[in-house]
Backbone bond lengths (Angstrom), bond angles and torsions (degrees), N, CA, C in turn:
res aa  C-N    CA-C-N  psi(-1)  N-CA   C-N-CA  omega(-1)  CA-C   N-CA-C  phi
1 M - - - 1.483 - - 1.526 107.35 -
2 A 1.340 116.22 123.71 1.467 120.79 -178.03 1.528 110.29 -76.43
3 N 1.326 114.89 144.10 1.466 121.21 177.20 1.526 107.66 -106.63
4 I 1.315 116.39 93.96 1.479 121.65 -175.44 1.525 109.26 -97.89
5 T 1.347 116.48 123.93 1.478 121.89 179.53 1.535 112.11 -124.64
6 D 1.290 116.21 -11.08 1.472 119.28 -178.57 1.544 109.63 -69.96
7 P 1.346 118.44 118.93 1.479 120.67 -178.16 1.525 113.27 -57.47
8 Q 1.305 117.02 -34.46 1.457 119.21 -179.28 1.519 111.37 -65.90
9 I 1.361 116.49 -41.01 1.456 120.10 178.58 1.526 110.01 -66.90
10 I 1.348 115.98 -41.51 1.469 119.61 179.03 1.532 110.06 -61.33
11 Y 1.328 116.33 -44.26 1.469 120.97 179.92 1.521 110.56 -60.42
12 K 1.339 116.07 -40.16 1.461 119.84 179.84 1.515 111.07 -65.09
13 I 1.353 116.45 -41.56 1.466 120.41 -179.64 1.524 110.08 -62.55
14 V 1.347 116.37 -48.87 1.471 120.56 -179.46 1.526 110.52 -61.35
15 L 1.336 116.55 -43.97 1.462 120.66 -178.86 1.519 110.88 -63.55
16 Q 1.324 117.24 -38.82 1.464 120.98 179.62 1.517 110.53 -63.88
17 H 1.325 116.80 -40.24 1.458 120.14 177.80 1.536 110.95 -68.06
18 L 1.336 116.60 -40.20 1.470 120.35 178.91 1.521 111.68 -65.01
19 Q 1.301 117.67 -29.11 1.459 121.11 -178.70 1.525 112.84 -81.50
20 G 1.371 116.69 -2.32 1.470 117.71 172.02 1.509 116.76 126.18
21 D 1.301 117.56 -10.87 1.473 117.77 178.41 1.524 110.26 -68.17
22 K 1.294 115.34 139.50 1.465 119.63 -179.12 1.522 110.84 -67.79
23 K 1.337 113.42 152.24 1.463 119.88 -177.33 1.530 110.94 -60.53
24 E 1.356 115.87 -41.57 1.457 119.13 -177.23 1.520 111.62 -62.74
25 S 1.338 116.19 -42.88 1.463 119.43 -177.61 1.521 111.39 -69.12
26 V 1.343 116.22 -37.09 1.463 119.99 179.25 1.522 110.34 -65.94
27 C 1.353 115.75 -45.23 1.463 119.64 -179.33 1.528 110.76 -63.76
28 K 1.330 115.44 -39.36 1.453 119.38 179.97 1.518 111.20 -67.40
29 Q 1.347 115.90 -39.02 1.460 120.38 -177.34 1.519 111.65 -64.50
30 Y 1.336 115.35 -40.64 1.469 118.58 -175.44 1.534 112.70 -103.39
31 D 1.342 116.50 5.13 1.463 121.76 176.11 1.529 110.92 58.62
32 I 1.342 114.86 51.60 1.463 120.98 176.47 1.514 107.73 -128.13
33 N 1.335 116.47 160.57 1.453 118.95 177.66 1.520 110.03 -90.41
34 E 1.313 115.07 163.54 1.466 120.68 -176.24 1.521 111.60 -66.10
35 G 1.325 117.21 -32.02 1.463 119.37 179.03 1.513 112.29 -62.77
36 Q 1.351 115.67 -39.55 1.461 119.25 178.08 1.523 110.80 -64.88
37 L 1.333 116.71 -41.19 1.470 120.50 178.91 1.524 111.24 -64.40
38 D 1.357 116.56 -41.05 1.470 119.43 178.11 1.522 111.15 -62.16
39 L 1.341 116.56 -38.74 1.467 120.16 179.21 1.516 110.95 -62.36
40 W 1.353 114.39 -45.69 1.470 117.37 179.23 1.537 111.76 -64.25
41 M 1.300 117.19 -37.67 1.465 120.91 179.11 1.519 111.16 -63.44
42 N 1.332 116.93 -44.10 1.472 120.70 179.55 1.521 111.00 -63.22
43 Q 1.340 115.76 -42.80 1.457 119.11 179.12 1.536 111.05 -64.28
44 F 1.293 116.69 -39.71 1.471 120.30 179.94 1.535 111.87 -64.68
45 Q 1.349 115.31 -44.54 1.464 120.06 -177.08 1.524 111.93 -70.01
46 S 1.319 117.32 -32.80 1.468 120.34 -176.26 1.522 112.98 -85.42
47 T 1.305 117.67 -27.34 1.471 120.00 -174.57 1.511 113.48 -118.97
48 G 1.314 118.07 -2.81 1.453 119.44 -177.97 1.511 112.29 64.34
49 W 1.356 116.44 32.40 1.468 123.72 176.40 1.525 113.66 75.04
50 R 1.364 118.03 -3.21 1.460 119.02 -179.96 1.519 111.95 -63.35
51 V 1.353 115.88 -23.10 1.452 119.05 179.81 1.520 111.40 -65.29
52 F 1.310 117.68 -23.77 1.456 120.62 -178.70 1.522 111.67 -92.04
53 S 1.334 117.01 -52.32 1.466 118.13 -176.74 1.524 109.66 -167.08
54 H 1.359 115.83 142.73 1.468 120.58 175.03 1.507 112.00 -79.49
55 D 1.295 117.13 -10.85 1.458 119.80 -179.12 1.512 112.44 -64.14
56 F 1.347 116.63 -21.74 1.461 118.90 -176.57 1.518 112.75 -79.13
57 M 1.361 116.53 -1.61 1.460 119.47 175.54 1.519 111.23 -84.04
58 R 1.296 117.99 -7.28 1.453 120.76 179.23 1.533 110.34 -66.79
59 P 1.384 117.95 151.52 1.460 119.79 -178.24 1.512 113.53 -58.19
60 Q 1.308 118.04 -34.19 1.464 119.35 -176.06 1.527 109.41 -134.27
61 V 1.300 116.91 130.39 1.468 122.66 -179.66 1.520 108.06 -128.39
62 T 1.265 115.07 130.83 1.468 120.33 177.20 1.535 108.69 -111.20
63 V 1.300 116.02 123.84 1.470 121.50 -179.31 1.523 108.62 -116.43
64 R 1.265 114.43 127.15 1.482 119.30 -179.54 1.521 109.23 -107.15
65 E 1.294 113.81 127.24 1.472 119.63 -179.63 1.523 109.07 -91.29
66 E 1.302 113.65 135.35 1.468 119.55 176.25 1.532 108.18 -64.63
67 P 1.295 116.91 121.27 1.479 117.87 179.00 1.519 111.18 -66.64
68 K 1.326 114.21 130.96 1.467 119.36 179.01 1.513 111.65 -88.69
69 E 1.301 112.94 -28.59 1.450 116.37 -178.70 1.510 109.39 -127.90
70 K 1.267 114.52 157.02 1.447 119.94 179.22 1.526 109.65 -66.07
71 G 1.356 114.35 133.80 1.464 118.94 179.52 1.520 114.18 87.69
72 S 1.329 117.54 2.03 1.474 118.84 178.13 1.524 110.08 -68.58
73 E 1.326 116.72 153.05 1.466 121.75 -176.63 1.523 110.93 -94.24
74 E 1.332 114.21 153.60 1.456 119.91 175.54 1.526 109.40 -78.80
75 V 1.319 115.51 142.32 1.467 121.63 -179.91 1.525 108.34 -112.92
76 F 1.336 117.17 127.68 1.462 122.36 179.89 1.524 109.10 -115.28
77 L 1.309 116.04 135.19 1.467 121.87 174.40 1.520 108.29 -111.43
78 R 1.303 116.90 131.14 1.468 121.62 -178.91 1.517 109.72 -120.81
79 R 1.293 114.61 123.29 1.468 119.51 174.64 1.526 107.73 -98.09
80 V 1.289 115.88 119.41 1.466 121.81 -177.63 1.520 109.16 -101.35
81 K 1.315 114.80 124.52 1.466 120.10 177.16 1.528 109.14 -90.82
82 K 1.298 114.98 118.68 1.464 119.95 -177.59 1.525 109.84 -73.15
83 M 1.327 114.88 131.90 1.468 121.33 -179.67 1.528 108.85 -108.29
84 H 1.308 115.62 139.24 1.469 121.50 179.92 1.524 109.47 -111.12
85 G 1.339 115.86 152.37 1.454 120.18 177.57 1.521 111.60 -64.28
86 G 1.325 115.14 151.40 1.464 120.13 -178.90 1.514 111.96 -62.27
87 H 1.290 115.89 146.61 1.464 120.80 179.71 1.529 108.91 -85.75
88 H 1.348 115.47 106.81 1.466 119.11 -176.51 1.520 112.63 -97.78
89 G 1.289 119.36 5.29 1.458 121.58 174.34 1.520 113.19 66.38
90 G 1.366 116.28 -156.56 1.466 121.42 -176.74 1.509 113.21 -109.45
91 S 1.337 117.89 24.47 1.466 119.63 -178.19 1.524 111.95 -61.45
92 W 1.327 117.48 -33.46 1.465 119.44 179.22 1.517 111.38 -64.42
93 K 1.337 116.61 -30.66 1.464 119.56 179.12 1.523 110.81 -67.36
94 V 1.331 116.46 -38.18 1.471 120.53 178.21 1.523 110.20 -63.93
95 A 1.343 116.06 -45.75 1.462 119.70 179.44 1.528 111.12 -62.93
96 Y 1.316 116.40 -41.01 1.466 120.19 179.71 1.528 111.15 -65.93
97 A 1.337 116.11 -40.81 1.470 119.70 178.99 1.524 110.74 -63.92
98 D 1.340 117.64 -39.71 1.463 120.84 176.89 1.522 110.89 -61.90
99 F 1.313 116.09 -42.07 1.467 120.31 -179.91 1.528 111.27 -63.74
100 V 1.323 116.66 -46.12 1.471 120.69 -179.70 1.523 110.57 -63.23
101 T 1.344 117.14 -40.97 1.469 120.61 179.13 1.521 111.01 -63.64
102 A 1.329 116.57 -42.86 1.462 120.29 179.25 1.525 111.24 -62.93
103 M 1.321 117.59 -41.53 1.459 120.59 179.28 1.522 111.33 -66.48
104 M 1.331 116.65 -38.55 1.460 119.80 178.08 1.529 110.27 -63.63
105 A 1.337 116.81 -43.84 1.462 120.42 179.08 1.527 110.86 -63.45
106 F 1.330 117.06 -38.85 1.463 120.80 -179.66 1.527 111.36 -63.49
107 F 1.329 117.20 -48.64 1.467 119.88 -179.02 1.529 111.68 -68.85
108 L 1.339 117.13 -31.80 1.463 119.44 175.03 1.519 110.41 -65.25
109 L 1.334 117.01 -41.28 1.459 120.95 177.16 1.519 110.91 -61.98
110 M 1.331 117.36 -43.61 1.462 120.55 178.83 1.530 111.17 -61.03
111 W 1.321 116.19 -40.50 1.468 119.95 179.66 1.526 110.77 -65.90
112 L 1.336 117.16 -42.22 1.461 120.27 -179.71 1.525 111.26 -65.29
113 V 1.327 116.97 -41.77 1.466 120.20 178.82 1.521 110.29 -61.48
114 N 1.315 116.92 -39.43 1.461 120.68 -179.94 1.523 112.08 -70.99
115 A 1.354 116.45 -27.39 1.466 119.98 -176.92 1.523 112.83 -85.76
116 V 1.333 118.84 -14.28 1.468 121.50 -177.86 1.525 109.42 -71.76
117 P 1.339 118.92 131.25 1.471 121.15 178.41 1.526 111.29 -61.62
118 Q 1.331 115.62 154.67 1.458 120.64 -178.29 1.521 111.21 -62.74
119 E 1.353 116.99 -34.64 1.460 120.22 179.78 1.525 110.96 -63.31
120 T 1.341 116.04 -40.11 1.462 119.64 179.36 1.521 111.10 -66.59
121 K 1.333 116.57 -39.74 1.463 119.43 177.24 1.526 110.76 -61.77
122 A 1.348 115.15 -41.25 1.459 118.63 179.07 1.521 111.06 -63.94
123 A 1.347 116.08 -39.03 1.463 119.74 178.69 1.523 111.19 -64.75
124 L 1.326 116.67 -41.70 1.469 120.09 177.37 1.523 110.85 -62.67
125 S 1.327 115.74 -41.11 1.458 119.33 178.38 1.519 111.01 -62.29
126 E 1.339 116.35 -43.17 1.460 120.58 178.18 1.521 110.90 -61.63
127 Y 1.336 115.94 -40.73 1.470 119.57 -178.56 1.525 111.32 -62.49
128 F 1.333 116.92 -47.09 1.458 119.27 -176.83 1.524 112.24 -73.44
129 E 1.334 117.77 -21.57 1.454 119.86 175.70 1.524 111.42 -74.97
130 D 1.336 116.64 -37.93 1.466 120.29 -178.31 1.523 109.49 -145.45
131 P 1.346 118.80 74.45 1.470 120.79 -176.96 1.521 113.46 -64.62
132 E 1.347 117.59 -27.53 1.464 119.87 -178.13 1.521 111.09 -64.25
133 K 1.333 115.48 -31.65 1.474 118.41 179.25 1.514 110.96 -64.42
134 F 1.317 117.61 -38.49 1.455 121.59 -179.66 1.522 110.86 -76.21
135 M 1.333 117.44 -34.05 1.459 119.96 177.84 1.528 110.92 -65.28
136 A 1.326 115.00 -32.51 1.462 118.90 -178.16 1.513 112.62 -70.31
137 A 1.322 117.69 -11.43 1.463 121.56 -176.64 1.515 112.26 -92.25
138 G 1.312 117.53 28.04 1.456 120.64 -174.73 1.503 115.02 -84.93
139 G 1.328 119.28 13.44 1.451 120.39 174.21 1.507 114.50 90.33
140 S 1.337 118.27 31.37 1.454 120.06 -178.28 1.522 112.50 -73.86
141 Q 1.329 117.88 -15.07 1.460 120.73 -178.08 1.526 111.41 -111.18
142 E 1.296 115.73 42.52 1.464 118.74 -179.74 1.530 109.81 -65.83
143 A 1.296 116.31 136.25 1.465 120.58 -177.97 1.511 109.54 -141.61
144 R 1.309 114.54 161.17 1.459 120.23 175.99 1.519 108.78 -102.13
145 A 1.317 114.57 130.14 1.454 119.79 176.54 1.517 108.67 -117.99
146 K 1.292 116.09 140.87 1.458 121.10 -179.16 1.520 112.20 -86.04
147 A 1.330 117.25 -15.17 1.457 117.40 -176.89 1.511 110.20 -147.14
148 V 1.315 116.97 141.13 1.459 123.47 177.97 1.520 107.67 -133.68
149 L 1.341 115.98 133.18 1.456 120.06 177.54 1.515 108.92 -128.01
150 T 1.310 117.88 133.45 1.459 123.41 173.61 1.512 107.07 -122.82
151 P 1.324 118.52 169.94 1.466 119.31 177.83 1.514 112.85 -58.00
152 Q 1.330 117.57 -26.89 1.460 120.05 -179.49 1.530 112.16 -84.71
153 T 1.355 117.90 -20.11 1.471 120.52 -177.05 1.518 110.77 -120.39
154 E 1.333 116.64 29.70 1.456 120.18 -178.09 1.530 110.59 -58.55
155 G 1.349 115.58 134.09 1.453 121.23 178.44 1.499 113.93 85.91
156 V 1.344 118.97 -3.51 1.459 121.83 -179.74 1.518 108.51 -107.09
157 L 1.310 118.39 121.68 1.458 122.70 179.17 1.510 109.27 -86.57
158 V 1.313 116.37 126.51 1.455 121.47 177.94 1.522 107.21 -112.13
159 K 1.312 117.99 111.15 1.458 123.06 -173.56 1.520 111.63 -80.76
160 D 1.344 114.60 150.49 1.467 122.85 171.47 1.527 113.69 58.90
161 A 1.337 118.51 36.65 1.474 120.77 175.06 1.516 108.66 -83.44
162 I 1.309 116.59 137.25 1.463 120.92 -179.65 1.515 108.66 -97.10
163 L 1.341 115.61 125.08 1.458 120.35 -178.18 1.514 109.67 -120.34
164 G 1.322 116.29 143.68 1.460 121.37 169.88 1.513 107.65 -104.88
165 N 1.325 116.82 -157.72 1.453 120.57 174.68 1.518 109.71 -58.41
166 A 1.307 115.97 145.79 1.457 119.27 177.56 1.511 109.71 -59.82
167 A 1.329 117.03 131.13 1.468 121.13 -178.84 1.509 109.04 -144.03
168 P 1.296 118.62 152.95 1.468 120.76 178.85 1.511 111.15 -61.34
169 V 1.339 115.19 146.86 1.454 120.51 177.77 1.520 108.29 -68.40
170 K 1.326 117.45 122.56 1.458 121.09 -176.19 1.526 110.17 -65.44
171 G 1.307 116.02 138.04 1.447 121.10 175.47 1.516 113.94 87.47
172 D 1.369 118.56 -8.19 1.453 120.46 -179.93 1.526 108.82 -73.14
173 P 1.345 119.27 116.88 1.465 120.28 -177.38 1.512 113.58 -68.40
174 N 1.378 117.90 -16.20 1.459 120.16 -179.11 1.521 113.29 -81.42
175 I 1.334 116.17 -12.25 1.463 118.82 -179.39 1.519 108.89 -81.38
176 K 1.301 118.24 118.74 1.461 122.62 -178.13 1.530 109.58 -121.20
177 M 1.305 114.75 159.47 1.454 120.44 -179.59 1.528 109.76 -76.84
178 M 1.320 115.06 136.08 1.468 120.02 174.34 1.519 107.99 -106.79
179 S 1.278 116.82 125.93 1.464 120.44 -178.58 1.520 109.85 -72.98
180 K 1.340 114.68 162.51 1.462 119.56 178.49 1.524 111.02 -61.69
181 A 1.322 115.74 -33.02 1.460 118.94 -179.72 1.526 111.07 -64.95
182 R 1.328 116.55 -40.99 1.469 119.51 179.87 1.519 110.89 -68.09
183 I 1.331 116.86 -39.88 1.465 120.02 178.23 1.517 110.16 -62.87
184 S 1.333 115.24 -43.23 1.459 119.35 179.66 1.524 111.14 -62.75
185 A 1.341 116.42 -41.10 1.467 120.24 179.45 1.529 111.09 -65.42
186 L 1.338 116.91 -41.37 1.465 120.51 178.57 1.519 110.74 -61.91
187 A 1.338 116.51 -46.47 1.464 120.29 -179.66 1.526 111.06 -61.91
188 E 1.328 116.85 -39.97 1.464 120.32 -179.08 1.527 111.03 -66.71
189 N 1.327 117.41 -39.40 1.469 120.21 178.02 1.524 111.27 -63.72
190 I 1.327 116.32 -40.47 1.467 119.58 179.69 1.523 110.06 -66.97
191 R 1.337 117.31 -41.96 1.476 119.69 178.32 1.527 110.88 -60.74
192 K 1.326 115.75 -38.84 1.464 119.46 179.28 1.522 110.89 -64.27
193 D 1.327 117.28 -44.05 1.468 120.43 178.99 1.520 111.13 -64.39
194 V 1.330 116.95 -37.99 1.468 119.94 179.31 1.523 110.03 -63.97
195 R 1.344 116.81 -43.15 1.470 119.39 179.77 1.528 111.46 -62.88
196 E 1.340 116.42 -35.60 1.461 119.57 -175.92 1.526 113.08 -83.45
197 K 1.345 117.12 -33.58 1.464 119.53 -171.45 1.526 113.74 -113.37
198 F 1.320 117.96 -25.94 1.465 120.27 -175.21 1.531 110.65 -133.71
199 E 1.329 115.78 44.90 1.461 118.66 -176.71 1.517 111.73 -59.79
200 D 1.319 117.26 -36.86 1.462 120.24 -179.49 1.523 112.22 -73.07
201 L 1.347 117.28 -15.02 1.467 120.49 -178.69 1.535 111.58 -116.75
202 S 1.330 116.79 21.80 1.466 119.41 -176.74 1.526 112.04 -61.89
203 G 1.330 117.74 -27.15 1.463 120.47 178.98 1.513 113.25 -73.15
204 Q 1.354 116.65 -12.05 1.462 120.01 -179.25 1.538 112.83 -94.29
205 L 1.311 117.86 -0.79 1.466 121.16 177.62 1.534 108.11 -124.30
206 M 1.307 115.62 114.76 1.465 121.02 -176.14 1.522 109.68 -123.58
207 M 1.323 115.18 144.35 1.470 121.11 179.58 1.524 109.62 -131.91
208 E 1.319 114.36 144.53 1.467 119.92 176.76 1.530 109.17 -155.30
209 P 1.341 116.96 142.36 1.472 119.42 174.46 1.522 110.16 -74.25
210 V 1.308 116.82 137.15 1.464 122.38 178.00 1.526 108.14 -128.15
211 A 1.321 115.24 175.80 1.466 119.54 -177.51 1.523 111.80 -60.22
212 D 1.339 117.12 -30.61 1.462 120.78 -176.67 1.522 113.24 -86.92
213 G 1.327 117.74 -16.63 1.452 119.73 -177.62 1.516 111.27 154.50
214 L 1.337 116.23 -117.66 1.462 122.29 -179.75 1.523 108.67 -125.84
215 K 1.347 116.14 125.65 1.466 120.39 178.88 1.524 108.78 -103.60
216 I 1.341 115.24 125.76 1.467 122.83 176.89 1.526 107.08 -113.10
217 Q 1.338 117.21 126.20 1.463 120.41 -176.34 1.528 110.48 -121.70
218 M 1.328 114.61 127.30 1.468 121.56 172.13 1.522 107.12 -101.59
219 V 1.332 116.67 113.70 1.466 121.07 -172.82 1.530 110.56 -116.07
220 D 1.321 115.03 154.70 1.465 121.90 174.89 1.529 109.91 -87.36
221 N 1.330 115.61 163.57 1.468 121.62 164.43 1.517 108.04 -144.77
222 T 1.307 116.66 -172.11 1.473 119.00 -175.29 1.523 112.29 -67.06
223 N 1.344 117.20 -22.64 1.461 120.44 -177.35 1.530 113.40 -107.14
224 F 1.311 116.21 -2.68 1.460 118.65 -176.78 1.523 109.27 -145.84
225 A 1.330 115.64 139.27 1.465 120.91 177.00 1.523 108.65 -141.25
226 L 1.325 115.22 139.04 1.462 120.16 176.75 1.520 111.33 -74.54
227 F 1.334 115.29 -33.65 1.460 121.69 -177.25 1.526 109.02 -123.60
228 D 1.299 114.69 155.50 1.461 118.86 173.02 1.523 109.04 -66.92
229 P 1.333 118.53 148.59 1.468 121.15 -177.98 1.528 111.89 -54.02
230 G 1.333 116.37 126.10 1.460 121.74 178.84 1.513 114.26 74.67
231 G 1.345 117.81 -0.25 1.454 120.34 -178.19 1.520 111.91 -109.01
232 H 1.330 115.50 173.82 1.461 119.36 -178.37 1.525 112.18 -123.45
233 R 1.332 117.69 11.57 1.456 120.95 178.48 1.527 109.64 -94.03
234 L 1.344 116.59 131.33 1.458 120.52 176.35 1.524 110.00 -66.71
235 N 1.354 115.99 135.92 1.459 118.72 175.36 1.532 109.56 -84.67
236 A 1.324 116.78 -176.35 1.465 120.95 -173.81 1.527 111.92 -61.24
237 K 1.346 116.57 -45.22 1.465 119.55 179.45 1.531 111.26 -63.32
238 G 1.331 115.63 -40.86 1.463 119.81 178.37 1.519 111.79 -62.03
239 M 1.337 116.76 -40.45 1.460 120.64 179.12 1.527 111.09 -65.14
240 E 1.340 117.13 -37.83 1.459 120.43 179.63 1.532 111.17 -65.71
241 M 1.326 116.52 -39.17 1.466 119.47 178.34 1.529 110.74 -66.61
242 V 1.334 116.64 -40.46 1.461 120.04 178.03 1.528 110.33 -64.52
243 R 1.351 116.96 -39.34 1.462 120.48 178.95 1.540 110.51 -59.99
244 M 1.342 115.66 -45.44 1.464 119.78 -179.63 1.533 111.25 -61.75
245 L 1.340 117.04 -43.22 1.466 120.36 179.13 1.529 111.23 -66.89
246 A 1.335 116.39 -38.86 1.464 120.33 -179.57 1.523 111.18 -62.56
247 E 1.342 117.34 -36.29 1.462 120.58 178.61 1.529 111.47 -60.58
248 N 1.322 116.38 -31.97 1.466 120.59 -179.69 1.531 112.86 -86.95
249 L 1.330 116.90 -25.17 1.463 120.17 -173.82 1.523 114.16 -96.69
250 K 1.323 117.67 -25.55 1.460 118.75 -174.29 1.530 110.35 -67.18
251 G 1.313 114.45 143.95 1.454 120.54 179.58 1.514 114.82 84.60
252 M 1.324 117.42 -6.85 1.469 119.25 179.52 1.525 110.09 -75.78
253 S 1.325 115.77 152.74 1.470 120.23 177.82 1.522 111.84 -82.55
254 N 1.324 116.59 -11.74 1.462 120.14 -177.95 1.523 111.34 -77.10
255 K 1.328 115.15 143.59 1.456 120.60 175.12 1.531 110.47 -75.65
256 I 1.321 115.18 157.49 1.463 121.54 -178.57 1.524 109.00 -126.59
257 A 1.325 116.06 133.90 1.469 121.88 173.82 1.524 108.19 -113.24
258 I 1.323 116.11 133.83 1.465 121.03 179.50 1.522 108.55 -114.10
259 E 1.347 115.92 130.60 1.462 121.68 -177.30 1.527 109.49 -124.28
260 G 1.322 115.00 133.37 1.455 120.50 176.04 1.521 111.22 -104.24
261 H 1.348 116.70 138.10 1.468 121.95 -178.89 1.530 109.23 -134.79
262 T 1.322 115.92 148.59 1.466 121.59 175.82 1.520 109.19 -126.84
263 D 1.341 115.61 170.92 1.464 119.28 170.70 1.524 108.30 -86.54
264 S 1.318 116.97 -170.72 1.467 120.66 -175.58 1.518 113.04 -97.03
265 S 1.310 117.33 19.01 1.467 119.50 177.25 1.520 109.79 -62.68
266 A 1.333 115.64 133.44 1.471 120.76 -178.21 1.523 109.81 -94.06
267 Y 1.320 114.69 147.91 1.460 121.20 176.94 1.523 107.70 -113.24
268 K 1.300 115.51 126.18 1.460 121.21 -175.12 1.527 110.67 -60.24
269 G 1.336 114.04 124.06 1.454 120.12 175.94 1.513 114.53 78.34
270 E 1.333 118.45 2.42 1.466 120.64 -179.19 1.529 108.94 -132.23
271 S 1.322 116.48 85.96 1.467 121.36 -175.73 1.528 112.61 -67.92
272 S 1.329 117.27 -26.69 1.471 120.30 -178.36 1.524 112.23 -100.99
273 R 1.328 117.07 14.67 1.458 120.39 -175.49 1.536 111.77 -60.90
274 N 1.339 117.78 -42.21 1.466 120.15 -179.12 1.530 112.01 -64.17
275 W 1.322 116.72 -34.85 1.470 119.53 176.53 1.526 110.56 -63.45
276 D 1.316 115.02 -52.61 1.464 118.97 -179.00 1.527 111.21 -61.18
277 L 1.343 116.02 -40.15 1.458 120.27 -177.27 1.532 111.15 -66.11
278 S 1.331 117.20 -41.41 1.473 119.80 -179.67 1.528 110.86 -65.32
279 V 1.339 116.50 -38.91 1.465 119.67 178.61 1.527 110.72 -67.69
280 L 1.321 117.25 -45.04 1.462 120.92 -178.27 1.527 111.34 -64.37
281 R 1.329 117.51 -38.36 1.467 120.44 178.78 1.534 110.85 -68.13
282 A 1.337 117.07 -40.00 1.464 119.79 176.75 1.526 110.38 -63.04
283 L 1.330 116.35 -41.32 1.460 120.39 178.62 1.526 111.12 -66.15
284 E 1.324 117.33 -38.00 1.462 120.89 177.91 1.534 110.71 -63.56
285 A 1.338 116.81 -40.52 1.463 120.35 177.74 1.532 110.63 -64.95
286 K 1.321 116.03 -39.23 1.466 119.80 178.53 1.530 110.93 -62.37
287 K 1.334 117.38 -41.94 1.465 120.89 178.62 1.527 111.10 -64.17
288 A 1.341 116.03 -37.18 1.462 119.57 179.45 1.529 110.68 -67.07
289 F 1.319 116.93 -41.01 1.466 119.56 177.24 1.530 110.64 -61.31
290 E 1.325 116.85 -41.21 1.468 120.06 177.07 1.528 110.74 -61.48
291 K 1.310 115.64 -41.15 1.462 120.65 -178.60 1.525 111.24 -60.95
292 F 1.339 116.21 -34.18 1.466 120.43 -176.58 1.533 112.97 -97.98
293 G 1.335 117.19 19.39 1.456 119.85 167.66 1.512 117.91 109.58
294 V 1.325 118.86 -3.94 1.464 119.79 177.76 1.524 108.45 -79.01
295 D 1.314 116.72 122.73 1.461 120.85 -177.54 1.530 111.20 -69.46
296 I 1.329 115.54 145.46 1.466 120.16 -177.92 1.530 112.04 -61.10
297 S 1.338 116.95 -26.73 1.467 119.88 -179.55 1.524 112.45 -69.57
298 Q 1.344 117.69 -14.25 1.460 120.15 179.87 1.525 112.72 -78.30
299 F 1.322 117.92 -15.17 1.470 120.11 -175.46 1.524 110.33 -84.38
300 A 1.315 115.75 127.79 1.467 121.19 175.49 1.522 110.24 -87.67
301 R 1.316 116.98 -39.23 1.462 121.04 178.41 1.527 109.29 -170.83
302 V 1.327 114.23 160.65 1.462 123.07 174.70 1.518 106.17 -128.96
303 V 1.336 117.89 120.64 1.461 120.73 -172.31 1.517 110.70 -133.39
304 G 1.327 114.88 157.54 1.455 121.78 174.74 1.516 110.73 -123.68
305 F 1.337 116.55 134.92 1.461 121.39 -177.65 1.525 113.13 -114.14
306 A 1.324 117.82 1.59 1.469 120.93 -176.49 1.531 108.78 53.78
307 D 1.351 117.26 -130.16 1.470 120.41 -179.41 1.533 111.44 -107.66
308 N 1.342 117.52 30.59 1.466 121.22 -177.65 1.523 113.69 -85.14
309 Q 1.329 117.73 -16.03 1.465 121.04 177.74 1.526 108.44 -129.81
310 L 1.312 115.72 77.59 1.461 121.63 -175.40 1.523 110.85 -71.92
311 F 1.320 115.80 139.30 1.461 120.93 174.97 1.518 110.43 -70.99
312 N 1.320 116.13 -35.93 1.467 122.39 177.84 1.522 108.60 -124.89
313 P 1.328 118.06 86.25 1.471 120.42 -176.24 1.522 113.90 -61.52
314 S 1.335 117.02 -24.18 1.467 119.09 -178.84 1.524 112.04 -72.23
315 D 1.321 117.93 -19.65 1.466 122.04 178.43 1.528 108.28 -136.14
316 P 1.338 117.92 89.53 1.469 120.94 -175.95 1.523 114.26 -59.14
317 R 1.359 117.81 -21.31 1.462 120.45 -179.06 1.527 112.65 -97.80
318 D 1.314 117.19 6.99 1.463 121.19 178.35 1.529 109.04 -60.48
319 P 1.351 118.58 131.41 1.472 120.67 179.99 1.530 113.37 -57.38
320 M 1.334 117.26 -25.36 1.469 119.55 -179.26 1.527 112.15 -66.50
321 N 1.333 116.86 -17.95 1.464 119.62 175.80 1.523 111.61 -69.25
322 R 1.336 116.32 -20.18 1.464 120.23 176.52 1.531 107.37 -86.45
323 R 1.317 115.23 111.09 1.463 117.44 -173.21 1.527 110.76 -159.16
324 I 1.321 114.38 164.26 1.463 123.44 171.16 1.533 107.45 -117.28
325 S 1.321 116.29 127.33 1.469 121.15 178.63 1.524 109.17 -108.39
326 I 1.324 115.54 131.87 1.471 121.65 175.07 1.530 107.09 -114.79
327 V 1.315 116.52 117.99 1.465 121.20 179.92 1.527 108.18 -106.27
328 V 1.330 115.76 116.54 1.464 121.08 174.61 1.528 106.62 -86.25
329 L 1.310 116.22 108.89 1.463 121.37 -171.90 1.516 111.79 -80.24
330 E 1.313 115.00 140.82 1.467 120.08 175.13 1.515 109.98 -76.29
């Protein structure tokens, strides 16, 4: 009976039996009794071989069998430790989700840019070129007007209407943006006509860019008046100035607002006379523009402000406060 104490040999015997060799053949091969083999099997199953040696926990173990006969081969046992790929978590999903979100936002932006009307793009361009002009249009000159006239309500006085700065009627499809170049060209053409036809009255026609577009003002002075004193009919000089302006304004796609203004002269027994007079003068100017070729569809509104927006606030009775303003709306 062999006395085997080498853990490697014992491990080989147990492993050989576990792999299918019969107990009798294993015991006969190594000259051991079945009781000894059963003991080793129980120890192996209960302790995972730790009872014999910790060396068998290594990834690779080589066991050499003592050759019993001449020419026998060496037997090697290799324990392979399976390796798994590193756990990289779900970070790639976060990166992929960010990429998909960015692409969705990009294509949504492209679609929105393509869907914006050309007029809106032009307005945005105008805003970023000169934002102060748009900020100035916040309603700092709010005034109360007693009468408002439009082409649809001509001849009807509407009392106590509140007006702010002249602005295009929202939603009107005929209102289009006028570029700075077009405004500049219009102003230059009018200045040229004034120099050629009204050189002696050049001080009575003033132009300035405003938040709404271009404001053209025909003003009175001590030597010149558009209307007869206290009346609302344009005189000959006033009609000639309107004719010249109409030649430049007719056919344009831009809307036109006409505003009537008076000085602070009081009329005995008629407290609302300046209101009525400013409205009637604005309406008279509108009729004259129509007569000289400006289509009625070009008018956005006709309003009267009485003496609420004085040209010269320091002198309420200054003749220059009596004027007609034409605003070419952008």
